[in-house]
C-alpha beads as a LAMMPS data file, in Angstrom:
LAMMPS data file: protein, C-alpha beads

269 atoms
268 bonds

1 atom types
1 bond types

-500.0 500.0 xlo xhi
-500.0 500.0 ylo yhi
-500.0 500.0 zlo zhi

Masses

1 110.0

Atoms # bond

1 1 1 35.178 22.640 35.298
2 1 1 35.399 23.663 31.689
3 1 1 35.306 20.191 30.543
4 1 1 32.347 19.429 32.702
5 1 1 30.449 22.453 31.361
6 1 1 31.158 21.292 27.795
7 1 1 29.978 17.751 28.406
8 1 1 26.829 19.167 30.078
9 1 1 26.131 21.409 27.125
10 1 1 26.324 18.353 24.754
11 1 1 24.115 16.353 26.978
12 1 1 21.475 19.259 27.061
13 1 1 21.698 19.614 23.239
14 1 1 21.203 15.888 22.723
15 1 1 18.207 15.757 25.054
16 1 1 16.789 18.733 23.231
17 1 1 16.947 16.885 19.899
18 1 1 15.335 13.856 21.434
19 1 1 12.603 15.848 22.775
20 1 1 11.994 17.739 19.608
21 1 1 12.013 14.367 17.734
22 1 1 9.475 12.938 20.238
23 1 1 7.184 16.075 19.899
24 1 1 7.231 15.685 16.133
25 1 1 6.294 11.887 16.319
26 1 1 3.565 12.797 18.799
27 1 1 2.134 15.381 16.577
28 1 1 2.214 13.172 13.627
29 1 1 0.481 10.268 15.740
30 1 1 -2.167 12.817 16.710
31 1 1 -2.876 13.847 13.192
32 1 1 -3.050 10.172 12.203
33 1 1 -5.590 9.550 14.989
34 1 1 -7.665 12.388 13.642
35 1 1 -7.526 10.832 10.229
36 1 1 -8.687 7.634 11.684
37 1 1 -11.705 9.182 13.361
38 1 1 -12.656 11.241 10.350
39 1 1 -12.287 8.194 8.094
40 1 1 -14.924 6.314 10.035
41 1 1 -17.318 9.246 9.910
42 1 1 -16.561 10.084 6.322
43 1 1 -16.738 6.584 5.133
44 1 1 -20.251 6.128 6.482
45 1 1 -21.547 9.599 5.389
46 1 1 -20.179 9.252 1.729
47 1 1 -20.886 5.531 1.094
48 1 1 -24.656 6.012 1.563
49 1 1 -25.136 8.590 -1.217
50 1 1 -22.450 6.805 -3.385
51 1 1 -24.709 3.591 -3.149
52 1 1 -27.689 5.543 -4.030
53 1 1 -25.804 7.166 -7.235
54 1 1 -24.653 3.630 -8.159
55 1 1 -28.207 2.415 -7.947
56 1 1 -29.686 5.295 -10.057
57 1 1 -27.120 4.824 -12.674
58 1 1 -27.727 1.063 -12.832
59 1 1 -31.551 1.759 -13.147
60 1 1 -30.916 4.389 -15.923
61 1 1 -28.683 1.789 -17.903
62 1 1 -31.375 -0.802 -17.665
63 1 1 -34.239 1.317 -18.464
64 1 1 -32.823 3.139 -21.409
65 1 1 -30.628 0.317 -22.690
66 1 1 -30.960 0.343 -26.512
67 1 1 -32.399 3.887 -26.537
68 1 1 -29.201 5.328 -25.120
69 1 1 -27.009 7.433 -27.414
70 1 1 -23.303 6.942 -27.337
71 1 1 -22.742 10.199 -25.481
72 1 1 -25.336 9.248 -22.639
73 1 1 -23.695 5.686 -22.385
74 1 1 -20.236 7.386 -22.020
75 1 1 -21.620 9.807 -19.382
76 1 1 -23.036 6.903 -17.296
77 1 1 -19.848 4.886 -17.508
78 1 1 -18.000 7.972 -16.286
79 1 1 -20.247 8.162 -13.300
80 1 1 -19.660 4.443 -12.552
81 1 1 -15.975 4.806 -12.976
82 1 1 -15.833 7.726 -10.584
83 1 1 -18.108 6.014 -8.061
84 1 1 -15.510 3.149 -7.914
85 1 1 -12.671 5.554 -7.513
86 1 1 -14.482 7.400 -4.682
87 1 1 -15.062 4.008 -2.877
88 1 1 -11.431 3.188 -3.225
89 1 1 -10.418 6.433 -1.479
90 1 1 -12.804 5.652 1.347
91 1 1 -11.412 2.184 1.581
92 1 1 -7.878 3.379 1.623
93 1 1 -8.630 5.741 4.398
94 1 1 -10.315 3.071 6.466
95 1 1 -7.674 0.470 5.797
96 1 1 -4.863 2.804 6.774
97 1 1 -6.431 3.834 10.030
98 1 1 -7.823 0.588 11.319
99 1 1 -6.285 -2.266 13.108
100 1 1 -5.056 -5.085 10.855
101 1 1 -6.236 -8.636 11.354
102 1 1 -4.441 -11.187 9.402
103 1 1 -6.450 -14.371 8.014
104 1 1 -3.529 -16.692 7.402
105 1 1 -3.554 -19.461 4.790
106 1 1 -0.903 -21.528 2.960
107 1 1 0.184 -20.566 -0.530
108 1 1 3.258 -19.862 -2.622
109 1 1 4.954 -17.003 -4.192
110 1 1 4.192 -17.998 -7.686
111 1 1 0.479 -18.263 -7.084
112 1 1 0.396 -14.973 -5.425
113 1 1 2.006 -13.092 -8.100
114 1 1 0.131 -15.005 -10.800
115 1 1 -3.269 -14.003 -9.173
116 1 1 -2.234 -10.390 -8.658
117 1 1 -1.041 -10.154 -12.381
118 1 1 -4.543 -11.419 -13.443
119 1 1 -6.059 -8.436 -11.765
120 1 1 -3.982 -5.815 -13.507
121 1 1 -4.580 -4.747 -17.194
122 1 1 -1.078 -4.785 -18.633
123 1 1 -0.530 -2.454 -21.643
124 1 1 0.672 -4.057 -24.918
125 1 1 4.039 -2.022 -24.824
126 1 1 4.839 -3.394 -21.348
127 1 1 6.519 -6.864 -21.167
128 1 1 6.142 -8.843 -17.927
129 1 1 8.797 -11.362 -17.048
130 1 1 7.583 -13.669 -14.231
131 1 1 10.446 -15.637 -12.778
132 1 1 8.755 -16.264 -9.506
133 1 1 9.190 -19.720 -8.084
134 1 1 6.621 -22.175 -6.551
135 1 1 8.864 -22.749 -3.442
136 1 1 9.027 -22.103 -0.627
137 1 1 5.381 -22.503 0.633
138 1 1 4.348 -19.592 2.942
139 1 1 1.626 -18.760 5.260
140 1 1 0.354 -15.342 4.758
141 1 1 -3.092 -13.248 4.345
142 1 1 -3.601 -14.133 0.706
143 1 1 -5.977 -11.171 -0.005
144 1 1 -3.816 -8.628 1.597
145 1 1 -0.658 -9.775 -0.040
146 1 1 -2.406 -9.872 -3.511
147 1 1 -3.557 -6.400 -2.882
148 1 1 -0.038 -5.346 -2.092
149 1 1 1.364 -7.005 -5.296
150 1 1 -1.414 -5.435 -7.423
151 1 1 -0.349 -1.983 -6.226
152 1 1 3.303 -2.645 -6.850
153 1 1 2.519 -3.954 -10.266
154 1 1 0.250 -0.910 -11.333
155 1 1 2.822 1.390 -9.906
156 1 1 5.564 -0.250 -12.228
157 1 1 3.276 -0.114 -15.232
158 1 1 2.395 3.589 -14.602
159 1 1 6.126 4.292 -14.384
160 1 1 6.610 3.028 -17.944
161 1 1 4.171 5.335 -19.984
162 1 1 6.222 4.685 -23.105
163 1 1 6.622 0.955 -22.490
164 1 1 9.194 -1.113 -20.841
165 1 1 9.790 -4.359 -18.910
166 1 1 8.646 -5.513 -15.572
167 1 1 10.595 -8.386 -14.051
168 1 1 9.472 -10.223 -11.044
169 1 1 11.738 -12.657 -9.178
170 1 1 11.570 -14.540 -6.008
171 1 1 14.272 -16.261 -3.839
172 1 1 14.692 -17.844 -0.410
173 1 1 16.808 -15.979 2.083
174 1 1 17.300 -17.733 5.229
175 1 1 13.816 -18.134 6.921
176 1 1 12.323 -15.478 4.549
177 1 1 11.157 -15.368 0.935
178 1 1 12.071 -12.236 -1.028
179 1 1 10.004 -11.052 -3.987
180 1 1 11.347 -8.370 -6.148
181 1 1 9.514 -6.105 -8.714
182 1 1 11.881 -4.401 -11.109
183 1 1 10.776 -1.974 -13.786
184 1 1 12.579 0.025 -16.498
185 1 1 10.526 3.200 -15.982
186 1 1 11.230 6.654 -15.308
187 1 1 12.646 6.097 -11.768
188 1 1 12.416 8.334 -8.700
189 1 1 14.604 11.015 -7.116
190 1 1 16.160 10.872 -3.783
191 1 1 13.549 13.387 -2.490
192 1 1 10.812 11.219 -3.650
193 1 1 12.248 8.033 -2.085
194 1 1 12.480 9.806 1.338
195 1 1 8.637 10.492 1.204
196 1 1 7.504 7.258 -0.394
197 1 1 6.032 5.656 2.733
198 1 1 4.477 8.938 4.034
199 1 1 0.639 8.900 3.826
200 1 1 -0.927 11.613 1.587
201 1 1 2.325 12.065 -0.264
202 1 1 1.791 11.351 -3.974
203 1 1 3.540 12.299 -7.459
204 1 1 0.349 11.211 -9.290
205 1 1 -2.234 13.749 -10.771
206 1 1 -5.033 11.535 -9.458
207 1 1 -4.410 9.720 -6.124
208 1 1 -4.499 10.199 -2.261
209 1 1 -1.114 8.709 -1.488
210 1 1 -2.178 5.904 0.676
211 1 1 -1.311 2.983 -1.632
212 1 1 2.345 2.289 -0.616
213 1 1 1.894 3.287 3.129
214 1 1 -0.915 0.616 3.233
215 1 1 1.241 -2.018 1.406
216 1 1 3.920 -1.383 4.093
217 1 1 1.490 -1.755 7.005
218 1 1 0.232 -5.074 5.425
219 1 1 3.804 -6.381 4.934
220 1 1 4.869 -5.363 8.524
221 1 1 1.915 -6.878 9.876
222 1 1 3.350 -10.247 8.596
223 1 1 6.596 -9.427 10.300
224 1 1 8.106 -8.675 6.827
225 1 1 9.560 -5.548 5.317
226 1 1 9.679 -3.662 1.968
227 1 1 12.436 -1.567 0.613
228 1 1 12.899 0.425 -2.633
229 1 1 15.921 1.255 -4.816
230 1 1 15.421 3.642 -7.736
231 1 1 17.446 5.621 -10.303
232 1 1 16.010 8.438 -12.338
233 1 1 15.729 7.431 -16.028
234 1 1 16.634 3.685 -15.356
235 1 1 13.995 2.122 -13.222
236 1 1 12.817 1.177 -9.741
237 1 1 13.147 -2.114 -7.716
238 1 1 10.715 -2.889 -4.862
239 1 1 11.763 -5.896 -2.498
240 1 1 9.196 -7.537 -0.428
241 1 1 10.479 -9.745 2.250
242 1 1 8.137 -12.081 4.190
243 1 1 8.747 -14.803 6.817
244 1 1 8.244 -18.397 5.527
245 1 1 6.404 -19.357 8.743
246 1 1 4.598 -17.054 11.027
247 1 1 6.114 -16.885 14.575
248 1 1 2.883 -18.007 16.239
249 1 1 -0.063 -19.958 15.198
250 1 1 -3.524 -19.947 16.609
251 1 1 -4.818 -17.633 19.363
252 1 1 -1.835 -15.332 19.124
253 1 1 -1.606 -11.641 19.443
254 1 1 -0.387 -9.983 16.202
255 1 1 1.069 -6.638 17.243
256 1 1 0.819 -4.141 14.315
257 1 1 2.962 -0.946 14.393
258 1 1 0.857 2.028 13.661
259 1 1 2.480 4.808 11.641
260 1 1 4.607 7.221 13.596
261 1 1 4.857 5.268 16.947
262 1 1 1.169 4.148 17.698
263 1 1 1.059 0.492 18.627
264 1 1 -2.134 -1.580 18.353
265 1 1 -2.703 -5.211 18.931
266 1 1 -5.369 -7.605 17.337
267 1 1 -6.026 -11.087 18.702
268 1 1 -6.778 -13.994 16.323
269 1 1 -8.424 -17.082 17.644

Bonds

1 1 1 2
2 1 2 3
3 1 3 4
4 1 4 5
5 1 5 6
6 1 6 7
7 1 7 8
8 1 8 9
9 1 9 10
10 1 10 11
11 1 11 12
12 1 12 13
13 1 13 14
14 1 14 15
15 1 15 16
16 1 16 17
17 1 17 18
18 1 18 19
19 1 19 20
20 1 20 21
21 1 21 22
22 1 22 23
23 1 23 24
24 1 24 25
25 1 25 26
26 1 26 27
27 1 27 28
28 1 28 29
29 1 29 30
30 1 30 31
31 1 31 32
32 1 32 33
33 1 33 34
34 1 34 35
35 1 35 36
36 1 36 37
37 1 37 38
38 1 38 39
39 1 39 40
40 1 40 41
41 1 41 42
42 1 42 43
43 1 43 44
44 1 44 45
45 1 45 46
46 1 46 47
47 1 47 48
48 1 48 49
49 1 49 50
50 1 50 51
51 1 51 52
52 1 52 53
53 1 53 54
54 1 54 55
55 1 55 56
56 1 56 57
57 1 57 58
58 1 58 59
59 1 59 60
60 1 60 61
61 1 61 62
62 1 62 63
63 1 63 64
64 1 64 65
65 1 65 66
66 1 66 67
67 1 67 68
68 1 68 69
69 1 69 70
70 1 70 71
71 1 71 72
72 1 72 73
73 1 73 74
74 1 74 75
75 1 75 76
76 1 76 77
77 1 77 78
78 1 78 79
79 1 79 80
80 1 80 81
81 1 81 82
82 1 82 83
83 1 83 84
84 1 84 85
85 1 85 86
86 1 86 87
87 1 87 88
88 1 88 89
89 1 89 90
90 1 90 91
91 1 91 92
92 1 92 93
93 1 93 94
94 1 94 95
95 1 95 96
96 1 96 97
97 1 97 98
98 1 98 99
99 1 99 100
100 1 100 101
101 1 101 102
102 1 102 103
103 1 103 104
104 1 104 105
105 1 105 106
106 1 106 107
107 1 107 108
108 1 108 109
109 1 109 110
110 1 110 111
111 1 111 112
112 1 112 113
113 1 113 114
114 1 114 115
115 1 115 116
116 1 116 117
117 1 117 118
118 1 118 119
119 1 119 120
120 1 120 121
121 1 121 122
122 1 122 123
123 1 123 124
124 1 124 125
125 1 125 126
126 1 126 127
127 1 127 128
128 1 128 129
129 1 129 130
130 1 130 131
131 1 131 132
132 1 132 133
133 1 133 134
134 1 134 135
135 1 135 136
136 1 136 137
137 1 137 138
138 1 138 139
139 1 139 140
140 1 140 141
141 1 141 142
142 1 142 143
143 1 143 144
144 1 144 145
145 1 145 146
146 1 146 147
147 1 147 148
148 1 148 149
149 1 149 150
150 1 150 151
151 1 151 152
152 1 152 153
153 1 153 154
154 1 154 155
155 1 155 156
156 1 156 157
157 1 157 158
158 1 158 159
159 1 159 160
160 1 160 161
161 1 161 162
162 1 162 163
163 1 163 164
164 1 164 165
165 1 165 166
166 1 166 167
167 1 167 168
168 1 168 169
169 1 169 170
170 1 170 171
171 1 171 172
172 1 172 173
173 1 173 174
174 1 174 175
175 1 175 176
176 1 176 177
177 1 177 178
178 1 178 179
179 1 179 180
180 1 180 181
181 1 181 182
182 1 182 183
183 1 183 184
184 1 184 185
185 1 185 186
186 1 186 187
187 1 187 188
188 1 188 189
189 1 189 190
190 1 190 191
191 1 191 192
192 1 192 193
193 1 193 194
194 1 194 195
195 1 195 196
196 1 196 197
197 1 197 198
198 1 198 199
199 1 199 200
200 1 200 201
201 1 201 202
202 1 202 203
203 1 203 204
204 1 204 205
205 1 205 206
206 1 206 207
207 1 207 208
208 1 208 209
209 1 209 210
210 1 210 211
211 1 211 212
212 1 212 213
213 1 213 214
214 1 214 215
215 1 215 216
216 1 216 217
217 1 217 218
218 1 218 219
219 1 219 220
220 1 220 221
221 1 221 222
222 1 222 223
223 1 223 224
224 1 224 225
225 1 225 226
226 1 226 227
227 1 227 228
228 1 228 229
229 1 229 230
230 1 230 231
231 1 231 232
232 1 232 233
233 1 233 234
234 1 234 235
235 1 235 236
236 1 236 237
237 1 237 238
238 1 238 239
239 1 239 240
240 1 240 241
241 1 241 242
242 1 242 243
243 1 243 244
244 1 244 245
245 1 245 246
246 1 246 247
247 1 247 248
248 1 248 249
249 1 249 250
250 1 250 251
251 1 251 252
252 1 252 253
253 1 253 254
254 1 254 255
255 1 255 256
256 1 256 257
257 1 257 258
258 1 258 259
259 1 259 260
260 1 260 261
261 1 261 262
262 1 262 263
263 1 263 264
264 1 264 265
265 1 265 266
266 1 266 267
267 1 267 268
268 1 268 269
């Protein structure tokens, strides 16, 4: 009887932990659903005035042109810069909360990385070593993967404020291709690594914390995965693994796992 009571107690404790975990996941999913609804409303309500501000700024630059003082020109450029930043925040909110639809096309790892590098301003004190190979050819959503790589490259550059080296490599692993981004930057603590994929978590003074979570969603939508290893004071390595060939082609349903246990599907034709 005593053994039975102990076993029952263990089962109750285990079930309690499971229920608690499920409740936490449900609450997170509900919060993310609210973010999605708010993102749609906020995106529409904010983009209209931002468009008007951008138009007025453009008009002033054209109207004043040579009559502008250096100070006025700098102020107008500051307005344009912050309009772009505000639009990025809105785009990130929308991208994180909506379904992901992939537009697959054939490319190769070297082309993806080369095009991503061309979109990032690399400081003179940062050396980029691109060892990515042409093969194998892969099918992916080129724009989404370029955006992912741009984010990883920018993060690496920002992690090396005093300069350093960014090495990008690729290799074929079974039916997948692995692309690794290794920097010699400041590195991250174990506490930061645990929260790396959590939306709204950021260590930057200016940022919303949607960059890496969106990258993770893009990669997982391809049935791929992303991992990170980091050592404080030595640097960080992000590894992106993508399937060489999609599991299905044409008219398939691409299941996309929403953060914290919400599942959405999108159909491509």
